C-alpha positions as CSV (number, residue, x, y, z in Angstrom):
1,X,-4.0,-16.8,-36.9
2,X,-2.4,-20.0,-37.9
3,X,0.7,-19.4,-35.7
4,X,-1.6,-18.8,-32.6
5,X,-3.2,-22.2,-33.0
6,X,0.2,-23.8,-32.7
7,X,1.0,-22.2,-29.3
8,X,0.0,-23.5,-25.9
9,X,-1.8,-21.2,-23.5
10,X,1.4,-20.1,-21.7
11,X,3.0,-19.2,-25.0
12,X,-0.1,-17.3,-26.1
13,X,0.0,-15.3,-22.8
14,X,3.6,-14.3,-23.3
15,X,2.9,-13.3,-27.0
16,X,-0.2,-11.4,-26.0
17,X,1.5,-9.3,-23.4
18,X,4.4,-8.6,-25.8
19,X,1.9,-7.6,-28.6
20,X,-1.4,-6.4,-27.1
21,X,-2.5,-5.1,-30.5
22,X,-6.1,-5.1,-31.6
23,X,-5.3,-7.7,-34.2
24,X,-3.7,-10.0,-31.6
25,X,-6.6,-9.5,-29.2
26,X,-9.2,-10.3,-31.8
27,X,-7.4,-13.4,-32.8
28,X,-7.3,-14.5,-29.2
29,X,-11.0,-13.7,-28.7
30,X,-11.8,-15.9,-31.7
31,X,-9.6,-18.8,-30.6
32,X,-11.4,-22.0,-30.0
33,X,-9.8,-22.5,-26.6
34,X,-11.6,-21.0,-23.6
35,X,-8.3,-20.3,-21.8
36,X,-7.0,-18.2,-24.7
37,X,-10.3,-16.2,-24.8
38,X,-10.1,-15.6,-21.1
39,X,-6.6,-14.2,-21.5
40,X,-7.8,-11.7,-24.1
41,X,-10.8,-10.7,-21.9
42,X,-8.5,-10.2,-18.9
43,X,-6.1,-8.0,-20.9
44,X,-9.0,-5.9,-22.3
45,X,-10.3,-5.3,-18.8
46,X,-6.8,-4.2,-17.7
47,X,-6.5,-1.9,-20.7
48,X,-10.0,-0.4,-19.9
49,X,-9.0,0.1,-16.2
50,X,-5.8,1.8,-17.2
51,X,-7.7,4.1,-19.6
52,X,-10.1,5.0,-16.8
53,X,-7.3,5.6,-14.4
54,X,-5.6,8.0,-16.9
55,X,-8.8,9.9,-17.3
56,X,-9.1,10.2,-13.5
57,X,-5.5,11.4,-13.2
58,X,-6.1,14.0,-15.9
59,X,-9.0,15.3,-13.9
60,X,-6.6,15.8,-11.0
61,X,-4.5,18.0,-13.2
62,X,-7.1,20.6,-14.1
63,X,-5.7,23.3,-11.8
64,X,-2.1,22.4,-12.7
65,X,-2.8,22.7,-16.4
66,X,-4.4,26.1,-16.0
67,X,-1.3,27.3,-14.2
68,X,1.1,25.6,-16.6
69,X,-0.6,27.5,-19.5
70,X,0.1,30.8,-17.6
71,X,3.8,30.0,-17.4
72,X,3.9,28.7,-13.8
73,X,5.9,25.6,-14.6
74,X,7.0,24.6,-11.1
75,X,3.9,24.0,-9.0
76,X,4.3,22.9,-5.4
77,X,1.4,21.0,-3.8
78,X,1.2,21.5,0.0
79,X,-0.8,19.4,2.4
80,X,-0.7,18.3,6.1
81,X,-1.2,15.2,8.2
82,X,-2.0,15.2,11.9
83,X,-4.2,18.1,12.7
84,X,-6.7,16.0,14.6
85,X,-4.6,13.7,16.8
86,X,-4.1,14.3,20.6
87,X,-0.4,13.6,20.4
88,X,2.6,14.0,18.1
89,X,3.5,16.7,15.6
90,X,1.6,18.0,12.7
91,X,3.5,17.2,9.5
92,X,3.3,19.0,6.1
93,X,4.5,17.9,2.7
94,X,5.5,20.0,-0.3
95,X,5.8,18.3,-3.6
96,X,6.7,19.5,-7.1
97,X,5.6,17.0,-9.7
98,X,6.8,16.9,-13.3
99,X,4.3,17.5,-16.1
100,X,4.5,13.8,-17.0
101,X,4.5,11.2,-14.2
102,X,3.4,7.6,-13.7
103,X,1.6,7.4,-10.4
104,X,-1.4,5.0,-10.8
105,X,-3.7,5.2,-7.8
106,X,-2.6,8.7,-6.8
107,X,-5.3,10.1,-4.6
108,X,-6.0,11.8,-1.3
109,X,-4.0,9.8,1.3
110,X,-7.0,9.2,3.5
111,X,-8.7,7.3,0.6
112,X,-5.7,4.9,0.3
113,X,-4.7,1.8,2.2
114,X,-1.5,1.9,4.1
115,X,0.2,-0.5,1.6
116,X,-0.9,1.7,-1.3
117,X,0.3,4.9,0.5
118,X,3.7,3.3,1.2
119,X,4.1,2.2,-2.5
120,X,3.1,5.7,-3.8
121,X,5.4,7.3,-1.2
122,X,8.4,5.7,-2.8
123,X,7.2,6.4,-6.3
124,X,6.5,10.1,-5.6
125,X,10.0,10.5,-4.1
126,X,11.5,8.9,-7.2
127,X,9.5,10.9,-9.7
128,X,9.1,14.3,-8.1
129,X,11.2,17.3,-9.3
130,X,11.6,18.1,-5.6
131,X,9.8,17.5,-2.3
132,X,10.3,18.4,1.4
133,X,8.7,17.8,4.8
134,X,8.0,20.3,7.5
135,X,6.7,19.9,11.0
136,X,5.4,21.6,14.1
137,X,5.9,20.0,17.4
138,X,3.3,19.5,20.2
139,X,4.8,22.4,22.2
140,X,4.4,24.7,19.2
141,X,0.9,23.5,18.6
142,X,0.1,24.4,22.2
143,X,1.7,27.8,22.0
144,X,0.3,28.8,18.6
145,X,-3.0,26.7,18.2
146,X,-3.3,23.9,15.7
147,X,-4.2,26.2,12.7
148,X,-1.2,28.4,13.1
149,X,1.0,25.4,13.8
150,X,-0.2,23.8,10.6
151,X,0.7,26.9,8.6
152,X,4.1,26.9,10.3
153,X,4.7,23.2,9.3
154,X,3.6,24.1,5.7
155,X,5.9,27.1,5.6
156,X,8.8,24.9,6.7
157,X,8.0,22.4,4.1
158,X,8.1,25.0,1.3
159,X,11.3,26.4,2.8
160,X,12.8,22.9,2.7
161,X,12.5,22.7,-1.1
162,X,15.8,23.0,-2.9
163,X,13.9,24.0,-6.1
164,X,12.0,27.2,-5.7
165,X,8.4,26.8,-7.0
166,X,6.7,29.3,-9.1
167,X,3.3,28.8,-7.5
168,X,1.7,27.0,-4.5
169,X,-1.4,24.8,-4.5
170,X,-2.4,24.5,-0.9
171,X,-5.1,22.4,0.7
172,X,-7.6,25.0,2.0
173,X,-5.1,27.5,3.4
174,X,-3.0,30.6,2.5
175,X,0.5,31.1,3.8
176,X,0.9,34.9,4.1
177,X,4.5,34.7,5.1
178,X,5.5,32.9,1.9
179,X,6.1,35.4,-0.9
180,X,4.8,33.3,-3.7
181,X,1.5,33.3,-5.6
182,X,-0.9,30.7,-4.0
183,X,-4.2,29.0,-4.6
184,X,-6.1,27.5,-1.7
185,X,-8.3,24.6,-2.7
186,X,-10.8,23.2,-0.2
187,X,-10.6,19.5,-0.5
188,X,-7.5,20.0,-2.6
189,X,-6.1,16.5,-2.0
190,X,-9.0,15.2,-4.0
191,X,-8.8,18.0,-6.7
192,X,-5.1,18.4,-7.4
193,X,-2.4,15.7,-8.2
194,X,0.2,17.9,-6.6
195,X,-1.7,18.3,-3.3
196,X,-2.5,14.6,-3.3
197,X,1.1,13.7,-3.7
198,X,2.0,16.1,-0.8
199,X,-0.7,14.5,1.4
200,X,0.8,11.1,0.9
201,X,4.3,12.3,1.7
202,X,3.0,14.0,4.9
203,X,0.8,11.1,6.0
204,X,3.4,8.3,5.5
205,X,6.1,10.4,7.2
206,X,3.9,11.1,10.2
207,X,2.7,7.5,10.5
208,X,6.3,6.2,10.4
209,X,7.4,8.8,13.0
210,X,4.6,7.8,15.4
211,X,5.7,4.1,15.1
212,X,9.2,5.2,16.1
213,X,7.9,7.3,19.0
214,X,6.0,4.3,20.3
215,X,9.2,3.0,21.7
216,X,9.5,6.0,24.0
217,X,6.0,5.8,25.4
218,X,4.7,2.2,24.6
219,X,1.8,2.5,27.0
220,X,-0.1,4.8,24.7
221,X,0.3,2.4,21.6
222,X,1.2,5.3,19.3
223,X,2.3,2.7,16.7
224,X,-1.4,1.7,16.4
225,X,-3.4,4.8,17.0
226,X,-0.9,7.3,15.6
227,X,-1.9,9.7,18.4
228,X,-5.6,9.9,17.5
229,X,-8.1,9.7,20.3
230,X,-9.2,6.1,20.0
231,X,-11.1,4.5,22.9
232,X,-8.0,2.5,23.8
233,X,-5.8,5.7,23.8
234,X,-8.4,7.6,25.9
235,X,-8.4,4.8,28.5
236,X,-4.7,5.0,28.8
237,X,-4.8,8.8,28.9
238,X,-7.3,8.6,31.8
239,X,-5.2,6.2,33.7
240,X,-1.7,7.7,33.2
241,X,-2.3,11.2,32.1
242,X,-0.5,12.9,29.2
243,X,3.1,12.3,28.1
244,X,5.4,14.9,26.6
245,X,4.1,14.1,23.1
246,X,0.5,15.0,24.0
247,X,-1.0,18.3,22.9
248,X,-2.0,19.8,26.2
249,X,-4.1,22.5,24.7
250,X,-6.4,19.9,23.1
251,X,-9.6,19.6,25.2
252,X,-9.5,15.8,25.9
253,X,-5.8,16.1,27.0
254,X,-6.5,19.3,29.0
255,X,-9.3,17.6,30.9
256,X,-7.0,14.7,31.9
257,X,-4.2,17.1,32.8
258,X,-6.5,19.0,35.2
259,X,-7.8,15.7,36.7
260,X,-4.4,14.3,37.3
């Protein structure tokens, strides 16, 4: 392209990103300047990565598409965060995604960095048809057991939705008290976009809460361990015993309670 040869590299870059057409890319690839060819190669790699990401996202929508075809248009993904920690609540998220969304990187929250989760957390909130958070406190976990408390948190998250879903996609569990059709998916946060979105909402909400609760009991460094039984956490637990945020029915905490 004669016009391309008259541009400097910065101008070519601006033109290329305004018009990333095959014709423009080919012209840049054939340009005599190495810098221009690199621009084209970089954009092609970006386009290929975006195409692969779209394929991955579509794989996360297999279960959703089946249900959409059956007429269940409002699907709520349900997932939890915090079943394993020794302290703090278990948090559940419920999320209804639209059929079309733009959430690159959407995945099981455990497979994402903290910064990526935080970014997606905001994007999910902005794009979701509706979402809600439910929780069960340590005392409820101790009274019910962690499985039943998790179901309670999930139930509360569904009840917190202002838009009533037609169907629930749940990570591994069934909620018998919710009178809606449900599909439990083992490893659902890696199989369903709706559940993955819910897992991010739950995880970020819980992590933020544990950071806030750190100020009440700073000795346990909840802002760092989020209530999980790290070596540092266990050492403090042995020295001070449990605080009101600890789950006293959990064996490591119960042992320290009986010792103290």
